[in-house]
C-alpha positions in Angstrom: -47.2 -57.6 20.7 -48.5 -54.9 23.0 -49.1 -51.4 21.9 -46.3 -49.9 24.0 -43.5 -52.8 22.3 -45.2 -51.8 19.0 -44.7 -48.1 19.4 -41.0 -48.4 21.0 -40.4 -50.5 17.8 -42.0 -48.3 15.4 -40.3 -45.0 17.0 -37.0 -46.6 17.1 -37.1 -47.1 13.3 -38.3 -43.8 12.6 -35.7 -42.2 15.0 -32.9 -44.5 12.7 -34.4 -42.9 9.6 -32.2 -39.9 8.5 -35.2 -38.7 6.8 -37.9 -39.2 9.4 -35.8 -38.0 12.2 -35.1 -35.0 10.6 -38.3 -33.5 11.1 -39.1 -31.4 14.6 -41.5 -29.0 15.9 -40.1 -25.3 15.5 -40.9 -22.8 17.9 -44.3 -21.4 16.0 -45.3 -25.0 15.8 -45.2 -25.3 19.8 -46.8 -22.1 20.3 -49.6 -23.0 18.2 -49.8 -26.1 20.0 -49.8 -24.4 23.3 -52.4 -21.7 22.3 -54.7 -24.3 20.7 -54.1 -26.9 23.2 -53.6 -31.1 22.6 -57.4 -31.8 22.2 -57.8 -29.2 19.5 -54.5 -30.6 17.7 -55.7 -34.2 18.0 -59.2 -33.2 16.5 -57.0 -31.5 13.5 -55.0 -34.5 13.0 -58.5 -36.6 13.0 -59.8 -34.4 10.5 -56.6 -34.7 8.2 -56.3 -38.4 8.7 -60.1 -38.7 7.3 -59.6 -36.3 4.5 -56.4 -37.0 3.4 -55.3 -40.5 4.0 -58.5 -42.7 5.1 -60.2 -42.5 1.3 -59.8 -45.7 -0.7 -58.3 -43.8 -3.8 -56.2 -40.3 -3.3 -55.5 -38.9 -6.7 -52.6 -37.1 -5.6 -50.9 -39.5 -2.9 -47.2 -38.8 -1.8 -48.2 -35.0 -2.3 -51.1 -34.6 0.1 -49.5 -33.3 3.3 -47.6 -30.1 3.2 -44.1 -30.1 4.6 -44.9 -27.2 7.0 -47.8 -25.0 7.7 -49.2 -27.0 10.8 -47.7 -29.2 13.3 -49.7 -32.3 12.4 -48.0 -31.9 9.0 -44.7 -31.8 10.5 -45.5 -35.0 12.5 -47.0 -36.8 9.7 -43.9 -36.9 7.8 -41.7 -37.9 11.0 -44.2 -40.4 11.8 -44.7 -41.9 8.2 -48.3 -41.3 8.2 -48.1 -38.5 5.3 -49.5 -40.7 2.4 -50.9 -44.0 1.5 -47.8 -45.5 0.4 -45.7 -44.4 3.5 -48.7 -46.0 5.6 -48.2 -49.1 3.7 -44.6 -49.3 4.2 -44.5 -48.2 7.9 -47.6 -49.3 9.5 -48.5 -52.2 7.1 -51.8 -50.6 6.3 -52.6 -51.5 2.5 -53.8 -49.1 0.0 -56.8 -49.2 -2.2 -59.1 -49.7 1.0 -60.7 -47.2 3.0 -59.0 -47.0 6.3 -61.6 -48.2 9.3 -62.3 -45.6 12.0 -59.8 -47.9 14.3 -57.0 -47.5 11.6 -57.4 -43.9 11.2 -57.5 -43.5 15.0 -54.1 -45.6 15.1 -52.4 -43.3 12.8 -53.8 -40.2 14.9 -52.3 -41.9 18.0 -49.0 -41.9 16.5 -49.0 -38.6 15.3 -49.8 -37.5 18.8 -47.4 -39.5 20.4 -45.0 -37.9 18.4 -46.1 -34.4 19.3 -46.2 -35.2 22.7 -42.6 -36.5 22.9 -41.5 -33.3 21.0 -42.9 -31.3 23.4 -41.4 -33.1 26.0 -38.2 -32.8 24.5 -38.5 -29.1 24.0 -39.1 -28.6 27.8 -36.3 -30.6 28.6 -34.0 -28.8 26.3 -35.2 -25.7 27.6 -34.2 -27.0 31.2 -31.2 -28.2 30.1 -30.2 -24.8 28.9 -31.1 -23.1 31.9 -29.1 -25.9 34.0 -26.1 -25.1 31.9 -26.6 -21.1 32.4 -27.3 -21.8 36.1 -24.3 -24.4 36.4 -21.7 -21.7 34.4 -23.0 -19.1 36.7 -22.0 -21.0 40.1 -18.5 -21.8 38.5 -17.4 -18.2 38.0 
């Protein structure tokens, strides 16, 4: 299976989950990403994964990722990269072993793929709203 096929399957399953699909970036999250840039957000994701998910043993597993406060936290819940149990269930990476650099980078890439999709969807929604407004103006 190629990376693209795996991601398509993964994101289809995530979108089918009532819980996972309930997470979306808010305006303040989008503004933060725009202010910092995607490269900085990717570094934040790397840092969060390395410190909160990569160790073999995490004393507060299941509670280490806040539900708000940073766009990466929202993305982690949306992509099931928020704790080792979710990572096991959704990404097939077993707990009890430290995550390798490649595994960590995979999780970061999943997070960033979701964030980029959210940004794209947000732009499309804004453009769609403008089209609706312009369309109504043209019909009156």
